[in-house]
C-alpha positions in Angstrom: 0.0 0.0 0.0 2.8 2.4 0.8 4.5 1.7 -2.5 1.2 2.3 -4.3 0.8 5.7 -2.5 4.3 6.7 -3.3 3.9 5.8 -7.0 0.6 7.7 -7.3 2.4 10.7 -5.6 5.2 10.6 -8.1 2.8 10.4 -11.0 0.8 13.4 -9.8 4.0 15.4 -9.5 5.1 14.5 -13.0 1.7 15.5 -14.4 1.9 18.8 -12.5 5.4 19.6 -13.9 4.3 18.6 -17.4 1.2 20.8 -17.3 3.3 23.7 -16.2 5.4 23.6 -19.3 4.3 24.7 -22.7 7.1 24.3 -25.3 4.9 25.7 -28.1 3.6 28.7 -26.1 5.2 32.1 -25.6 7.9 32.3 -22.9 6.8 34.1 -19.7 8.8 37.3 -19.2 8.8 39.7 -16.2 7.2 43.0 -17.0 9.8 45.8 -16.9 9.5 48.2 -13.9 8.1 51.5 -15.3 10.4 54.4 -14.8 9.3 57.0 -12.4 11.3 60.2 -12.6 11.0 63.4 -10.5 8.5 64.9 -13.0 6.2 61.9 -12.6 6.4 62.3 -8.8 5.2 65.8 -9.1 2.3 65.0 -11.5 -1.2 65.9 -10.2 -3.0 63.1 -8.3 -4.0 61.9 -4.9 -0.9 59.9 -4.5 2.6 60.9 -5.3 4.8 58.0 -6.7 8.3 57.8 -5.4 11.0 58.2 -8.1 13.1 55.2 -9.0 15.5 57.1 -11.2 17.5 60.3 -11.1 17.5 62.3 -14.3 17.4 65.9 -15.5 13.8 66.3 -14.3 15.2 66.2 -10.8 16.9 69.5 -11.3 13.6 71.3 -10.8 12.4 72.3 -7.3 8.8 71.1 -6.8 6.2 73.8 -6.9 4.3 72.6 -3.9 3.7 69.8 -1.5 3.0 66.6 -3.4 -0.3 64.7 -3.8 -3.7 66.0 -2.7 -4.2 63.8 0.4 -2.2 65.9 2.8 0.0 63.1 4.0 3.3 63.3 5.9 4.9 61.0 3.2 4.0 63.5 0.5 5.6 66.3 2.5 8.7 64.3 3.1 9.0 63.3 -0.6 8.7 67.0 -1.5 11.7 67.6 0.9 13.8 65.0 -0.8 13.0 66.2 -4.3 13.9 69.8 -3.2 17.1 68.5 -1.6 18.1 66.8 -4.9 17.2 69.9 -6.9 19.0 72.4 -4.6 22.1 70.2 -4.7 22.1 69.8 -8.5 25.3 71.1 -10.1 25.0 74.8 -10.8 25.5 76.9 -13.9 27.5 79.7 -12.3 26.5 82.2 -15.0 22.9 82.1 -14.0 22.9 80.5 -10.5 20.4 77.9 -11.7 20.7 74.2 -12.3 23.1 73.1 -15.1 20.9 71.1 -17.5 24.0 69.4 -19.1 25.3 68.2 -15.7 24.1 65.5 -13.3 24.2 65.2 -9.5 25.2 61.6 -10.1 28.5 62.0 -11.9 29.4 65.7 -12.0 31.6 67.3 -9.4 29.5 68.4 -6.4 28.7 72.1 -6.8 25.2 72.8 -5.5 22.8 75.5 -6.8 22.0 76.9 -3.4 25.7 77.7 -2.5 25.7 80.2 -5.4 22.8 82.1 -3.8 23.7 85.3 -2.0 24.4 85.0 1.7 22.5 87.2 4.1 25.8 89.1 4.8 25.9 90.0 1.1 22.4 91.3 1.0 22.2 93.2 4.3 25.2 95.4 3.7 26.3 98.2 6.0 26.7 100.7 3.1 25.8 101.1 -0.5 23.4 98.6 -2.2 23.6 94.8 -2.3 25.2 93.1 -5.3 22.9 92.0 -8.1 21.4 88.5 -8.2 24.0 85.9 -8.9 26.8 88.4 -8.0 26.2 90.4 -11.1 26.6 94.2 -11.2 23.5 96.1 -10.4 23.1 97.0 -14.1 19.7 95.5 -15.2 20.1 92.4 -17.3 23.8 92.0 -16.6 25.1 88.5 -17.3 28.5 86.7 -17.2 30.2 85.6 -20.4 31.7 82.5 -18.8 31.7 80.3 -15.7 35.2 81.6 -14.9 34.0 85.2 -14.9 31.0 84.3 -12.7 33.2 82.5 -10.2 35.5 85.5 -10.0 32.6 87.8 -9.4 31.2 85.6 -6.7 34.5 85.5 -4.9 34.9 89.3 -5.1 31.4 89.8 -3.7 32.2 87.6 -0.7 35.6 89.0 0.0 34.0 92.4 0.3 32.0 91.2 3.4 35.0 89.9 5.3 36.5 91.6 8.4 39.7 93.4 7.4 41.9 91.2 9.6 41.1 88.1 7.6 40.7 89.5 4.1 44.4 89.4 3.5 44.5 85.7 4.3 41.5 85.1 2.0 43.3 86.9 -0.9 46.2 84.5 -0.6 43.9 81.5 -1.2 42.0 82.0 -4.5 40.8 78.4 -4.2 38.6 79.2 -1.2 35.0 80.3 -1.7 33.6 79.8 1.8 34.4 82.1 4.7 32.9 80.9 7.9 32.6 83.4 10.7 29.1 82.6 12.2 29.6 80.1 15.0 25.9 80.0 16.0 22.8 79.7 13.9 21.5 83.0 15.1 22.7 86.4 13.9 22.1 90.0 14.6 18.5 90.0 13.7 17.7 87.0 15.7 19.3 88.4 18.9 18.3 92.1 18.4 17.0 94.0 21.4 13.7 94.6 19.4 13.2 90.9 18.8 13.9 89.9 22.4 11.8 92.7 23.9 8.7 91.7 22.0 9.2 87.9 22.1 7.4 85.6 24.5 9.4 84.2 27.4 9.4 80.8 25.7 10.9 82.3 22.5 13.5 84.1 24.5 14.8 80.8 25.8 14.9 79.4 22.3 16.8 82.3 21.0 19.3 82.2 23.9 19.8 78.5 23.3 20.4 78.7 19.6 23.0 81.5 20.2 25.4 79.0 21.7 28.1 77.0 19.9 28.2 73.3 19.1 31.6 71.7 19.7 32.2 68.4 17.8 34.1 65.3 19.0 37.3 66.8 17.6 36.9 70.0 19.7 36.0 72.1 16.7 33.0 74.5 16.4 30.2 74.1 13.9 29.9 77.1 11.6 26.7 78.3 9.9 25.7 80.1 6.7 22.4 81.5 5.5 21.6 81.7 1.8 18.5 83.3 0.3 16.8 82.2 -2.8 16.0 84.5 -5.9 12.4 85.2 -5.2 13.0 86.3 -1.6 16.0 88.3 -2.8 13.8 90.2 -5.2 11.2 90.9 -2.5 14.1 92.3 -0.3 15.5 94.5 -3.1 12.1 95.8 -4.2 11.3 97.0 -0.7 14.8 98.0 0.2 14.7 95.9 3.3 18.4 96.2 3.8 17.7 99.7 5.0 15.8 100.9 8.1 13.8 103.3 5.9 12.7 100.4 3.7 11.6 98.3 6.6 9.5 101.2 8.1 7.9 102.0 4.7 7.0 98.3 4.1 5.7 97.3 7.5 4.6 93.7 8.0 6.2 91.4 5.3 4.4 88.9 3.1 6.9 87.2 0.8 6.0 85.9 -2.6 5.3 82.2 -3.0 8.6 80.5 -3.8 10.6 82.5 -1.3 13.4 80.3 0.1 16.1 80.3 2.7 18.7 77.7 3.4 20.6 77.4 6.7 23.7 75.2 6.7 25.9 73.8 9.4 29.5 73.1 8.5 31.9 70.8 10.3 35.7 71.1 10.2 36.7 67.6 9.1 39.4 65.8 11.1 40.0 62.6 13.0 37.4 59.9 12.4 35.6 61.9 9.7 35.3 60.3 6.3 35.4 63.1 3.7 33.8 60.9 1.1 30.7 60.9 3.2 30.4 64.7 3.1 29.8 67.5 0.6 33.1 69.3 1.2 34.5 72.7 0.6 37.7 74.6 1.4 37.0 77.3 3.9 38.7 80.0 6.0 37.6 79.8 9.6 37.7 82.2 12.5 38.7 81.6 16.0 36.5 83.9 18.0 33.7 86.4 18.0 36.1 89.2 17.0 36.8 87.6 13.6 40.4 86.6 14.4 41.8 84.0 11.9 42.1 80.5 13.3 45.6 79.8 14.8 45.3 76.2 13.5 45.5 75.1 9.9 43.7 77.6 7.7 42.1 77.1 5.1 40.5 73.8 6.3 38.3 71.2 4.7 34.7 71.5 6.0 31.8 69.1 5.4 28.1 70.0 5.3 26.7 68.5 8.5 23.2 69.8 8.6 20.8 71.7 6.3 17.5 73.5 6.7 15.5 74.2 3.5 12.4 76.4 4.0 10.2 77.4 1.1 6.9 79.2 0.9 4.5 77.6 -1.5 0.9 78.3 -2.7 -0.6 75.6 -0.4 1.9 76.3 2.5 1.8 80.0 3.2 3.4 79.3 6.6 6.3 77.7 4.6 7.5 74.1 4.4 10.3 73.3 6.8 12.6 70.5 5.7 15.6 69.6 7.8 18.5 67.2 6.9 21.5 65.9 8.8 24.6 64.0 7.6 24.4 60.3 8.3 27.5 60.1 10.5 25.9 62.3 13.2 26.5 59.9 16.0 30.2 59.4 15.2 31.1 63.1 14.8 29.0 64.6 17.6 28.4 61.8 20.1 30.7 59.7 22.3 28.8 56.4 23.1 31.4 55.5 25.7 30.9 58.6 27.8 28.2 58.2 30.5 25.5 60.8 30.8 26.9 61.9 34.2 30.0 63.0 32.5 28.6 63.9 29.0 25.0 65.2 29.6 23.2 65.3 26.3 22.8 68.6 24.4 24.5 70.8 27.0 26.7 73.7 26.1 30.4 73.2 26.9 32.3 76.2 25.7 32.5 79.2 28.0 31.9 82.7 26.8 33.4 84.6 25.1 33.6 81.8 22.6 37.2 80.9 21.5 37.7 77.7 19.5 41.5 76.9 19.6 44.4 77.8 21.9 47.3 79.8 20.4 49.1 76.5 19.6 46.1 75.3 17.5 44.9 72.7 20.1 41.2 72.4 21.0 40.1 74.5 23.9 36.6 73.1 24.6 35.0 69.8 25.6 32.8 68.2 23.0 29.0 68.6 23.2 27.2 65.3 23.5 24.7 65.7 20.7 21.6 63.5 20.9 18.9 63.7 18.2 15.6 64.5 19.8 13.2 64.5 16.9 12.4 61.1 15.4 12.6 60.8 11.6 9.4 60.4 9.7 11.2 59.4 6.5 12.9 56.1 7.2 11.9 54.4 3.9 12.3 57.5 1.8 15.8 58.0 3.2 16.7 54.5 2.2 15.2 55.0 -1.3 16.9 58.3 -2.1 20.2 57.3 -0.6 20.1 54.3 -2.9 19.3 56.5 -5.9 22.2 58.8 -5.0 24.7 56.0 -4.4 28.3 56.8 -5.3 27.8 60.5 -4.5 28.3 62.3 -1.1 24.6 63.1 -1.1 23.9 59.4 -0.4 25.1 60.1 3.2 22.4 62.6 4.1 19.1 61.9 5.7 15.8 63.8 6.2 14.8 64.2 9.8 11.3 65.4 8.9 9.2 68.0 7.1 7.0 70.4 9.1 3.9 71.7 7.4 0.3 72.8 7.9 -2.3 70.0 7.2 -5.4 70.5 5.2 -7.5 70.1 8.4 -5.3 72.5 10.4 -2.6 71.9 12.8 1.2 71.6 12.5 2.5 68.3 11.4 4.6 66.9 13.0 3.8 69.1 16.1 7.4 69.1 17.2 10.6 69.3 15.1 14.2 70.4 15.5 17.5 69.7 13.8 20.1 68.2 16.2 22.9 70.5 14.9 20.8 73.7 14.4 18.7 73.4 17.5 21.0 71.4 19.7 20.3 73.2 22.9 16.5 73.4 22.5 14.4 70.9 24.4 12.3 69.3 21.7 10.3 67.5 24.3 8.8 70.9 25.3 6.3 72.5 22.8 8.9 73.5 20.2 8.8 73.6 16.5 10.4 75.4 13.6 7.1 77.1 12.7 6.3 78.1 16.2 9.7 79.7 16.8 9.7 81.6 13.5 6.0 82.7 13.9 7.3 85.5 16.2 10.0 86.6 13.8 10.3 90.4 13.2 12.6 92.4 11.0 15.4 94.3 12.7 15.3 97.1 13.7 11.9 97.8 12.3 10.1 95.4 14.6 7.4 94.4 12.1 6.3 90.8 11.4 8.8 89.4 8.9 6.8 86.5 7.5 8.6 83.8 9.6 12.1 85.0 8.5 14.8 86.0 11.1 17.1 87.0 8.2 15.8 90.5 7.7 18.4 92.7 9.4 19.0 96.2 8.2 22.5 97.7 9.0 21.9 101.1 7.4 
């Protein structure tokens, strides 16, 4: 009986195999995966598909939050698409994306770094340089990339303290001059702002005016760059002057206004430069603008990036914040107990001085702990895979803050570990709530969520 059962079983198996084969029929082939580029991701619809390829369509910043369902995933995908577009290689003659280059195989040279910095717009005398560092003559354009680069460098040298300009002139290869050692600046810490701010906001402002010391004993440095639409709003209203602020009153920037706030890390021991977008930079040692007593210029890596953009559906702006993926290695010592290395506590005494006269570190590292959980785990993995082989594959989105269609801030709390290190995110804190109290300086009028409006004349 057992033999009969076994024989029947083998016969049935043979029949099954035979029925599954069709020598005369067409061969079964797997359907190719349809290509989804960045344009397809932004196409109208309830659901936004995630790109599975990077091509020239990714050089365009999305117009608005994706999809129509008001989902966190759509907001986070917008952030990643904006990150790719803003880091697309630039055409320096126009300060726009270079259509003939690719973020995948061209030398890293992001569009946003060609935008004017706040120091170049809010000048102490005269008028700001034209957009893309052109002369103020209407319609002025550069004849070549080399001419554009030279003009950009000249524009930035003009804003340097005299004691460091001579050093900068000796190093024509340097295009980054880092003298802000806290995210805040004059407008953020002005008497007008602090007088009119709530007690909670005062604490936030004080916290973000401290310095972050990495595990190598070096300070983070910060830059603020302003996009073309916001720049035009500033120029049209002469907001770099006190008279212009007074005449304008409360600000309402045009949709598409954009600001980018970057945190830069001096690369050293245990830092892998292939994991960073890097630049050569001249750094300062103290609040007086003294050149660093250590090696100068230095190689710095982009460690954190805020991208904020005002869109038609997000009049309170979209708040996207990224960090470099080696955060825990560069800013956290896992072997140091909390009793000796309390998380997110300031370590450098004031006045802030980074290095001793012999170039050795002066301050104990800050134990940085990320407080805001990411909402973009899967998207981070997807875009990091698409950007494999480039330094951009080593960045990750923390989250995107936005206003939902049914009201309310989503997520309700958000902060960047390197740009809001000393703010307790566990208390009611968010990018939007903090910037909601922003005022221009010294005018004191509402400045449409921007702390960058700071007239010096």
